C-alpha positions as CSV (number, residue, x, y, z in Angstrom):
1,M,14.7,-4.5,25.6
2,R,16.8,-6.2,23.0
3,D,19.3,-7.4,25.5
4,A,16.6,-9.4,27.3
5,V,16.4,-12.0,24.5
6,T,18.8,-14.0,22.3
7,V,16.8,-13.8,19.1
8,P,16.6,-10.8,16.7
9,V,13.9,-8.3,17.8
10,I,11.7,-6.7,15.2
11,A,9.8,-3.5,16.1
12,N,6.3,-3.0,14.7
13,G,3.3,-0.9,15.3
14,D,2.5,2.5,13.9
15,I,5.6,2.4,11.6
16,T,4.4,4.3,8.5
17,D,7.5,6.0,7.0
18,P,11.2,6.5,7.4
19,A,10.9,8.8,10.4
20,T,8.7,6.5,12.4
21,A,10.9,3.5,11.4
22,R,14.0,5.4,12.6
23,Q,12.3,6.3,15.9
24,A,11.2,2.8,16.5
25,L,14.7,1.4,16.0
26,A,16.2,4.1,18.3
27,Q,13.7,3.5,21.1
28,S,13.8,-0.3,21.0
29,G,17.2,-1.1,19.9
30,A,15.6,-3.7,17.6
31,S,17.4,-5.3,14.7
32,G,14.7,-4.2,12.2
33,V,11.2,-3.0,11.7
34,M,8.0,-4.5,10.3
35,I,5.6,-2.3,8.4
36,G,1.9,-3.3,8.1
37,R,-0.8,-0.7,7.8
38,G,1.8,1.9,6.7
39,A,2.1,0.1,3.4
40,Q,-1.6,-0.3,2.7
41,G,-2.2,1.4,-0.6
42,R,1.5,2.3,-0.8
43,P,3.5,-0.9,-1.5
44,W,6.6,1.1,-2.3
45,Q,6.8,2.3,1.3
46,L,8.9,-0.7,2.3
47,A,11.6,0.2,-0.2
48,L,11.4,3.8,0.7
49,V,12.1,3.0,4.4
50,A,15.0,0.7,3.3
51,H,16.3,3.5,1.1
52,H,16.3,6.1,4.0
53,L,17.6,3.8,6.7
54,Y,20.1,1.6,4.8
55,G,20.9,3.3,1.5
56,A,19.0,0.8,-0.6
57,P,18.0,2.1,-4.1
58,A,15.1,4.6,-4.0
59,P,11.8,3.1,-5.2
60,A,10.0,4.4,-8.2
61,I,6.7,5.7,-6.9
62,P,4.1,5.2,-9.6
63,Q,2.2,8.3,-10.7
64,G,-0.8,8.8,-13.0
65,L,-1.3,6.0,-15.5
66,D,1.6,4.0,-14.0
67,F,-0.3,4.0,-10.6
68,Y,-3.5,2.9,-12.4
69,H,-1.7,0.1,-14.2
70,M,-0.1,-1.1,-11.0
71,V,-3.6,-1.2,-9.3
72,A,-5.3,-2.7,-12.3
73,T,-2.7,-5.5,-12.5
74,H,-3.1,-6.2,-8.7
75,Y,-6.9,-6.2,-9.1
76,E,-6.8,-8.6,-12.0
77,A,-4.3,-10.9,-10.2
78,M,-6.7,-11.1,-7.2
79,L,-9.6,-12.0,-9.5
80,T,-7.4,-14.7,-11.2
81,F,-6.2,-16.1,-8.0
82,Y,-9.4,-16.1,-5.9
83,G,-12.0,-16.3,-8.7
84,G,-14.5,-13.6,-9.6
85,D,-16.7,-13.6,-6.6
86,L,-14.2,-14.1,-3.7
87,G,-11.6,-12.1,-5.6
88,G,-13.9,-9.1,-6.0
89,K,-14.6,-9.2,-2.2
90,V,-10.9,-9.5,-1.3
91,A,-10.0,-6.7,-3.7
92,R,-12.3,-4.2,-2.2
93,K,-10.1,-3.4,0.8
94,H,-7.0,-3.1,-1.4
95,L,-8.8,-0.9,-3.9
96,G,-10.0,1.3,-1.0
97,W,-6.5,1.7,0.3
98,Y,-5.2,2.6,-3.2
99,M,-8.0,5.2,-3.6
100,D,-7.2,6.6,-0.1
101,T,-3.6,7.0,-1.3
102,C,-4.9,9.2,-4.2
103,A,-7.6,11.0,-2.0
104,T,-10.4,9.8,-4.3
105,P,-13.7,11.6,-3.6
106,S,-16.1,9.5,-1.5
107,A,-18.8,9.3,-4.2
108,L,-16.3,7.9,-6.8
109,R,-14.9,5.5,-4.2
110,Q,-18.4,4.2,-3.5
111,Q,-19.0,3.7,-7.2
112,V,-15.8,1.7,-7.6
113,L,-16.5,-0.5,-4.6
114,T,-20.0,-1.3,-5.7
115,A,-19.5,-1.6,-9.5
116,P,-21.4,-4.5,-11.0
117,S,-18.5,-6.0,-13.0
118,P,-14.7,-6.2,-13.2
119,A,-14.8,-4.1,-16.4
120,A,-16.8,-1.4,-14.7
121,V,-14.4,-1.4,-11.7
122,L,-11.4,-1.0,-14.1
123,R,-13.2,1.8,-16.0
124,L,-14.0,3.7,-12.8
125,L,-10.6,3.1,-11.3
126,H,-9.0,4.6,-14.4
127,G,-10.9,7.8,-13.6
128,A,-10.2,7.6,-9.9
129,L,-6.4,6.9,-10.1
130,A,-4.9,7.8,-13.5
131,E,-5.1,11.5,-13.1
132,H,-4.2,11.6,-9.4
133,A,-0.8,11.2,-7.8
134,P,-0.5,9.3,-4.6
135,V,-0.4,11.7,-1.7
136,A,2.5,11.5,0.8
137,A,1.7,9.9,4.1
């Protein structure tokens, strides 16, 4: 496939971890991979793939309070960038992905995603994320 074109080829689609990245490169002969949904809720996944494929430094995967602080910082940045109303709407999908990463119970997830204020979201997120480690994908 790669020999048919003169530009670098990037493989994508269902690449979620080092194993699927390695498989995509082997099957396609591509110059690199692109990770989309595989990084949702797990932004360190890009560095993890680079670590396993190319020997880049291993990423620090946040756990417990560090994970909560990463998510809270991202949430607050979205509110600042987009404003309270639009930022809250944009943030929901990201918060959902983060809660999926920690296997948050559905009732708590619903509470977070329908909370009436940013302060309530952060309080609920603390309970949803601070005591749970991200689960491997």
